[in-house]
N, C-alpha and C positions, 0 to 999 in steps of 0.2 A: 735798556729793556723797554719795549713798547707797551704803552698802557691805553687800553680802549675804555671809553667812558660811554655809559648807556643808562637809560632810565630803568629798564628791567632786563635782567639776565635769566634765562630759563635753562636749567641743566637737565638735559634729556629730551629727546624728540620722539617719545612713544605716545600712547594714546593721551595721557595726561598733559605731556608737554605740548603736543600739537594743538589740543583744545585750549590750553593756556595761551599759546601764541595767537590763535585766532581771536580770542577775547581781548588780548592786549592790543592788537592792531586795530581794534574798533576805536581805541582812544589815542594811541600813539604809534608812530613808526620807529620810535627810539627803543629798539628791542634787539637782543642777541639770543639766538637759540644755539646752545652748545651741545654737541653730540660727539662722543668718541668712538662709537661703534657704527655698524651699518644702520641705515634708515630702515624702518619697517617695525611695526609694533610687535610686542610679545604675542598678542592675539593672532595676528596675521602670520608671523613667522614660525612660532613654536607652540602656539596655544590653541585657542578656540577653533580656528579654521582647519589647520592640518589634522587635528584630532577628530573633527567631525568628518573629514574626508575618509579617514581610516575607519571610523565607525560606520559610515555609509556603506562601504565595501563589506564590512562584517555583517551588517543587517541584510544585505543582499544575499550573502552566502548562507546566512541562517534561515531566512524566510522560506526558501525552496525546500528545506528539509523538515519543516514543521507545519505542513498543511494536510497531512494524512487524515486528521480528525474531520476535515471538510470533504474528504473523499477525493482529494487532489494529491498526487504524488509526482515527484520529479526524480531524475537521476541525480546521483551525488554531485554536488557542485565541483567544478574543476577550477581550483584557485591558482591563478598565475601570480605568484608573489611579486615578480618583477613588474608585471602590468599594474598590479595594485599600487605598488610604491611609485611607479612612474606617474600615475594619475595624481597621487597625493603630492608629489613634488611639483608637478606641472601646475596644478591648481593653486598650490601654496605659493608658488613663485608669481602667479598671476595676482593673487591678492596682495602680496608684498609689493609687487610692481606698482599697484595703484597708490599705495602709501608713499613709496619712493618718488613717484611722479608728483604727488601733491607737495611733499617737502621741498623737492628740488625746483619746484615751480615758484617757491617763494623767493623774494629778493636775495641775491647772493650775499649782499652786505649784511644781511640779518643772520647768516648761518656760519658757524665756526665748527670745524672738525678738529676737536681737541678734547683732552681730559681736563676737567676742572676740579679744583679743591679750594677750600676756604682758607684765606689768610686772615680774614676778619669778617664781621657781619656783612660788610658791603664790598669786600675785595676777594677776587678769585685769582688763583694762579693757574695758568694753562700749561699743559704739558709741552707746548711748542715754545715756552719761554716768555710768552706775553702775560700781561695781567689784564683783568677786567675790573673796573670800578663801577658799581651799579647802585642806584638808589634802593632798589629792591631785587631780591633774588628768589627764584622758585626752584625747589628741589623736586624733580620729576624723573628720578633715575631708575624707576622700576625695581624689579626683583630678579632673583636667580634661583635655581634649584638648591635646596638645602641638603648637602651631603655630609652626614655625620662621619667623623674619623673612623668610627666602627666599621665602615664599609670599604675603607681604602684598600684592604687586602684583596679585594676583587681585581685590582690592577687595571689593565687595559680592557677587561671585559666588563667593567662597570659602565653603565650608560644611564643617561637621564632622558626625559621626554624630547629634549632638543635633538638628541642623536637619532631617535626613532624615525623622525621625519626626513632624515638624510639617507636612510637605507636604500640600497639598490634593489633588494629583494627581501623577503620575509625570512627570518631565522627558523631553525627547527624547534628551538625551545628557549623560554625566558623565565627566570625567576623574578617576580615583582615584589618589591618590598614597599609597603605602604598601601593601605586600603582607603585612602582619601579619594578625592575626585579624580586626580590624574591617574593614580594606580588602578583604580577600579575600571574607569573608562577604557584605558589602554589595555589592561590585562584581559578584560572580557572581549574586547575587539580582536586582539591577537588570538585568543582562544577560538573565536568563531571563524577565524581565517586559517585554522588548521595548525597554529603554532601550539606546541605543548607548553602550557602555562601553569605555574603555581603562584598564587597570590598570598603573601604573608602579611598579616595585619597584627594589630595589638589591641588588647582590651575589648575585643568583640565589637569594635566600631566599624561602621560602614559609612564612608563619606562623611558629611557634616551632621548626620542624623543624631538627635538627642532623645526623641520620644522612645521610651523603652519597648512599647508595642510595635511601632513602625520599625525600629531597629531589629527586633526579633524576626519580623517578617522578612526583612532584607537579608538577614543572615541565612534564613532557611532557603530563600529563593536562589541566592548566588552559590551557596554550598551545593545545592542540588544540580547546578549547571556545570560547574568546573571545580578545579582543585583550589578551593578558597579556604584559607586558614585564618579566621577572624581573630584568633589569639594564638599566634604561632610561638612555640617555645623552641626557637632556633638556638642550638647550643654551640654552633660553629659554622664558619663559611670561609671560603678561600678560592684563590685562582688555581686552576689546574692546567695540565698541559693542553687540554682541548676546550676548556671553558671555565665553568665555576662549579663548585660543590657546596651544598648546604646540608648541614646535619640537623635532622628533625626527628624527634621521637625514636632515637636509636638507629635511624636509617640515614644513609647518605644519598642525596639526590643530586643529579648532575644536569646542568643546563649549558646552553651556549652563551647566554649573557645574563647579567644581573641588572635589572632596571630599578633604579632607586627613585622612588616617588614619595619621599618623606617630607613633603612640604617645600615652601619657598622662603627665601630670606630677603629682606629689603637691601637694596644697593646703597647703603649709606655709610658703610664702614670705612671707605677709602675717600671720604669727602673732606677730611680735615676738620670735622665738626668740633674737635677739641680746641680749635682756634677761634670759635665763636662764643657768644654769650649764651647759647642755647642750653636748656636743660634737657637731658636724654633719659629715656626709659631704660628698662632692664635689657632691652635688645639693642640699645644704642640708637634708637629712633628719636628724633626731636619730639618733645611734648608739644602738642598743637591743639588749636581750637577746631573742633569738627565742623563747625558752621561758617568759619572764615578761612580756614587753612593756615592761619598765622601761627608761627612758632613763638610762643611766649609773647614778649613785647617787641621782639626784633623785626626788622623789615625783611623777614625771611618767611616764605610760605612753602607748604609741601602738599603734594597731590599724587594720587595713583598708588600703585603697589609699594612705592617707597615708604608710605606712612604705615604700612603693616596692619591695616584695618580690614578692608574688604577688597580682595584682589580680583575685581571683576571690571570688564571694559566700560560698562555704562557708569559705574561708580567713579572710575578713573577720569572719564570725560567730564562728568559733572564736577568733580573736585578740581579738575584743571580749569574749568570755566570760573569757578569761585576764586581760586588762587590767581588766575589771570586778571580778573576784574579788580580784586583788591590790591594786587601788586601795581597795576596800572594807575589806580586812584589813590594810592598811598599818599598821606596818612588817613584818608577817609576810608575806614574799614566797615564793610557791611556783612551781615549774617545772611546766609542763604539756606533755604530748606533742603532737607535730605529726602530723597525718594523713599518710598516704602521698601524695606528690605525684601529682596527676592533672589533666590538661588536655585539653579537648575543643574542637575547632574545627568549627562546623557548616556547613562547606562541603559540596559533593558532588563526589567522595567526602569523607567526613568524615576529620578528622585527629585523632589522639590521641597523647598522651605520658604515660607512667606511670613513676614512679621516677626513677632517674638516667638522664639523656639520654646519647646516644652521645658528645656533646661532653664532658659532665661526666666520664664514665668514662675517656675518652682523656686528658683534662687531668690527672686524678689518678693516671694510670698504673695503672689497675685491670687485673687479670689476668682478662679475661673472654672468653667465647665468644659467638657469635651464632647464632641460628636464624632462618631466613627463610621466608616464604611469599608467593609471587606469587599474587594473587587471581584471575589470569586463568583458571586451571583448577580452582578450588575448586568443588565440586559445587553447593551451594546457591546460591552467588553467580552461577554460570552459569545456573541455573534461573530466577533472578530478573532476569537481565540486568544485574547490578551488579558484574560481575567485573573490576574495575579497581583497581589499587593494590598496595601492598606492606606486609607486616607484618615487623618485625624485633624479636626478643626477645633479652635479654641475660642471661647467667648467669655466676656466678663459678666459676672453676676450683677444684678441691680440695673446696670446700664444697658445690657444686651449688646454691647460693643464687640465687634469682631476683632480679635487680637492676633491671630496667626494660625499657621497650619504646617504640618509635616506630612510627607506622603512618599510612598513608593507605589508605582502603578502606571497604567497606560495614559499616554498623552499629558504627562505631568507638566511639560513645558507650557502648555496652553492653559491648563487650570491654574498654574501659578500666576499667570498674568491676570486672569479674572479676579483672583484673590488679592493680588497686589493693588489692582485698581480700586477694588472695594475698600481695602484698608486705607489707601491714600485718600479716598473720598470720605473717610470716616463713617462708613455705613454700619448700621447695627445689623445683627443677623436677620431681624424682621425685614429690614429694607433690602437686604440681599435676596431674600426669598420672594420679594415682590417683583424682582426682575424675571424676564421670560426665560424659560428653559424649553428648548425644542425637544421633540421625541422622534426616534430614539437616538440619543447621543450620549457620549461619555459624560458630558456635563451634568446629566441627570444623577449621576453618582454623587456629584458635589451637592446637588440639591437635597438628596437623601441625608447626607451627613449634616447639612445645615439644619434640616428639619429636626434631626435627633438632638443637635446641639441646642436648638431653640426650645425644645421640650425640656431638656436638662437644665436650661436656664430658667425654667418655670415661666416661659412666656408663650406657651402653646406650640404645637408642632409646626404649624405654618399659618401665617395671617391670611384671611380671606381677601378677595379682590376688594379694592376700595370703592365705595359708592360715591359716584361723582354728583349725584343729585340730592344726597342726604345732607341734612343740616348738621351742625356741631352736636356731637354726642349721640347721633343716630346709629 
């Protein structure tokens, strides 16, 4: 049995694994990147990019039918499902191709196409019969859709988001289970593209939102647009001769497919972790240090979706860099800062969360105030006809420090970045209000919310411009 020896072995060539590899090769060429599936990240292949392609088509179809208040009308959009999906697949393949070219451009002796599992903290068994002995190992195996056994009776009509992006055309109808990010984004997009959609959620939740007032607004907005059941009491479901059936409120509803979007699970259950010294949490994920990526005291590191913390590309890349640096410099372990928490959901209206959520602040007993803005009367939002939603910003009493925000509303993806940068720069609400706001722009709505927050913090509605010629105390 052949045994390969290396300084660092990286299991997984997704976003985290690729970033780890780049970081490792700054220090050593003694590295092996092990991947048993196709190259191409979750984001490029079945996540961020193909979903945004589908959403872009949905937005184009929707916009032409909702300009009558401006005195502009169009004929009903003609949606060519085959053409929509052809563009989704083509552009998706282009993004994936860039990733494949990158990985395949790395030295062949660094790449192994095989499945790896642990025999010990420093030894891996490969599915091709070989072994790898490494000084350090990085787990960057990503995640996969979480399909509860409850749904298995949908049979071959059960699909996940991965399947959607391989369609040749759009189906006539889809039942979507799960009102998280994936379910809501895809459900709303399919609805706007002419697919009959019902979205079934639980506990009145919408995406990751936790602020009760923002959550209530989101429920009202999406329920008004399409068949959205934020707390569905589904009493039965099954495969039928022609598709699937769902029993809801004494009625049987039929669809062509059932899209299961009930979260993702980390790919750590088949790694042989029982053969290591690692302590595992309730989901079987190694307990690790958030700032070093190290699992316990072992020479094992974890990064990306595999750690089951924040399944976002930029987080995976940052964690990959941290794990890569520490694995390459072992036993010299260093702690690295984390970026300000930022999350964006590309529904319409968009949803964003920055910093500490309302739930997190409440649970830790934070002494905080809230500033709110209803987008209904915000100037630029009304001009563009996108004046729906609610913004809530949070600040700390006594210090005036900005803590976080939750929002559903227009251009949330851009406001989220302004707030995340402010949070990471440790700005107070006063200091945020000293920054310039152009007129008329959506960002003025953020300024209004910050003014209200500042007043509620008892620090005044808005600080005046600073006098540059005045002495201290003037």
